[in-house]
C-alpha positions as CSV (number, residue, x, y, z in Angstrom):
1,M,-59.3,42.3,38.2
2,T,-59.9,38.7,39.2
3,I,-58.0,35.8,37.9
4,K,-60.3,33.1,36.8
5,K,-59.7,29.4,37.1
6,H,-59.5,28.8,33.3
7,H,-56.9,31.6,32.9
8,V,-54.7,29.8,35.4
9,I,-55.2,26.5,33.7
10,L,-54.5,28.1,30.3
11,A,-51.3,29.8,31.7
12,I,-50.1,26.5,33.2
13,T,-50.8,24.6,29.9
14,I,-48.9,27.2,27.9
15,L,-46.0,27.1,30.3
16,L,-45.9,23.3,30.2
17,L,-46.1,23.3,26.4
18,T,-43.4,25.9,26.1
19,T,-41.2,24.0,28.5
20,S,-41.8,20.8,26.7
21,L,-41.0,22.4,23.3
22,L,-37.8,24.1,24.7
23,S,-36.6,20.9,26.2
24,S,-37.2,18.9,23.0
25,S,-35.5,21.6,21.0
26,I,-32.5,21.6,23.4
27,H,-32.4,17.9,23.2
28,S,-32.4,17.9,19.4
29,L,-29.8,20.6,19.4
30,Y,-27.6,18.5,21.6
31,I,-28.1,15.4,19.4
32,N,-27.3,17.5,16.3
33,Y,-24.2,18.8,18.1
34,E,-23.1,15.3,19.0
35,R,-23.7,14.2,15.4
36,S,-21.7,17.2,14.0
37,V,-18.8,16.3,16.4
38,E,-18.9,12.7,15.2
39,Y,-19.2,13.8,11.6
40,R,-16.2,16.2,12.1
41,D,-14.1,13.4,13.8
42,A,-15.0,11.0,11.0
43,M,-14.1,13.5,8.3
44,D,-10.8,14.4,10.0
45,L,-9.9,10.7,10.3
46,W,-11.0,10.2,6.6
47,L,-8.7,13.0,5.5
48,K,-5.8,11.7,7.6
49,T,-6.2,8.2,6.0
50,Y,-6.6,9.7,2.5
51,R,-3.3,11.6,3.0
52,L,-1.6,8.4,4.0
53,V,-3.0,6.5,1.0
54,K,-1.8,9.4,-1.2
55,A,1.7,9.1,0.3
56,I,1.6,5.3,-0.4
57,A,0.7,6.0,-4.0
58,E,3.5,8.5,-4.4
59,E,5.9,5.8,-3.1
60,G,4.7,3.4,-5.8
61,G,2.5,1.2,-3.6
62,D,-0.7,-0.5,-4.6
63,T,-3.6,1.6,-3.2
64,S,-6.6,0.0,-4.9
65,K,-8.0,-1.7,-1.8
66,Y,-7.4,1.3,0.3
67,L,-9.3,3.6,-2.1
68,E,-12.3,1.2,-2.2
69,K,-12.4,1.2,1.6
70,L,-12.1,5.0,1.6
71,N,-15.0,5.2,-0.8
72,E,-17.1,2.9,1.4
73,T,-16.4,4.9,4.6
74,Y,-17.2,8.2,2.8
75,T,-20.6,6.7,1.9
76,L,-21.1,5.7,5.5
77,I,-20.2,9.2,6.7
78,A,-22.6,10.7,4.1
79,R,-25.4,8.4,5.4
80,G,-24.8,9.6,9.0
81,E,-23.2,6.3,10.2
82,S,-20.2,8.2,11.6
83,D,-19.5,5.7,14.4
84,R,-19.3,2.7,12.0
85,A,-17.2,4.9,9.6
86,I,-14.8,5.8,12.4
87,H,-14.3,2.2,13.4
88,E,-13.7,1.2,9.7
89,L,-11.3,4.1,9.2
90,E,-9.3,3.3,12.3
91,K,-8.7,-0.2,11.0
92,L,-8.0,1.1,7.5
93,Y,-5.5,3.7,8.8
94,S,-3.6,1.1,10.9
95,D,-3.4,-1.3,7.9
96,A,-2.3,1.5,5.6
97,L,0.3,2.7,8.1
98,K,1.8,-0.8,8.4
99,Y,1.9,-1.1,4.6
100,Y,3.6,2.3,4.3
101,H,6.3,1.3,6.7
102,E,6.9,-2.0,4.9
103,L,7.0,-0.1,1.6
104,D,9.4,2.4,3.0
105,A,11.7,-0.4,4.3
106,S,11.7,-2.2,1.0
107,Y,12.3,1.1,-0.9
108,K,15.4,1.7,1.3
109,L,16.6,-1.8,0.7
110,M,16.1,-1.3,-3.1
111,I,18.1,1.9,-3.0
112,A,20.9,0.3,-0.9
113,S,21.2,-2.6,-3.4
114,K,21.3,-0.2,-6.3
115,I,24.1,1.8,-4.6
116,I,26.1,-1.4,-4.0
117,I,25.7,-2.5,-7.6
118,L,26.8,0.9,-8.8
119,L,29.8,0.8,-6.5
120,L,30.8,-2.6,-7.8
121,I,30.5,-1.5,-11.4
122,L,32.5,1.7,-10.7
123,S,35.2,-0.2,-8.8
124,T,35.7,-2.9,-11.4
125,P,38.4,-1.0,-13.3
126,I,40.3,-0.3,-10.1
127,I,40.1,-3.9,-9.0
128,F,41.2,-5.1,-12.4
129,Y,44.1,-2.6,-12.5
130,I,45.4,-3.9,-9.1
131,V,44.6,-7.6,-9.4
132,F,45.1,-8.5,-13.0
133,P,48.9,-7.8,-13.1
134,R,49.4,-10.0,-10.1
135,I,47.3,-12.8,-11.5
136,Y,49.1,-12.5,-14.9
137,L,52.5,-12.6,-13.3
138,E,51.6,-15.6,-11.1
139,V,50.3,-17.5,-14.1
140,W,53.3,-16.5,-16.2
141,F,55.8,-17.7,-13.5
142,R,53.9,-21.0,-13.0
143,T,53.8,-21.8,-16.6
144,R,57.5,-21.1,-17.1
145,K,59.0,-22.4,-13.9
146,N,60.3,-25.6,-15.6
147,W,62.1,-23.6,-18.3
148,V,65.8,-23.8,-18.4
149,V,67.8,-20.9,-19.4
150,E,70.7,-21.8,-21.7
151,E,73.9,-19.9,-21.8
């Protein structure tokens, strides 16, 4: 059995085509894997930001601009622009986090002011009980200091 020249050329051609197809398949699998990792990262960040916006809404904050941005970034992720979406989501998350801390501080201040007002209202009868007799006696003595008692 002799190997002819065209069999060798055919074998080398098949080998080169197979190698080329395998390398392009591996390359496309690698690109798809990278895209899936970026997609997963983008969706994780999107969900993290969504949870923060939900917490802001539960605290009574205005979330309209954050929801619009979340919608835009979700559209970017769906289009496959994960890098741009991640960049936008990072900015959105930091802004929302600042707003959440400001909202939390103002909420604590509001609670503290309500407690102080409640304590003042509740302490009014006690203050009146202690202070009013002294004021009344002081006024009574001052108005009657020039009176002369007759025998």
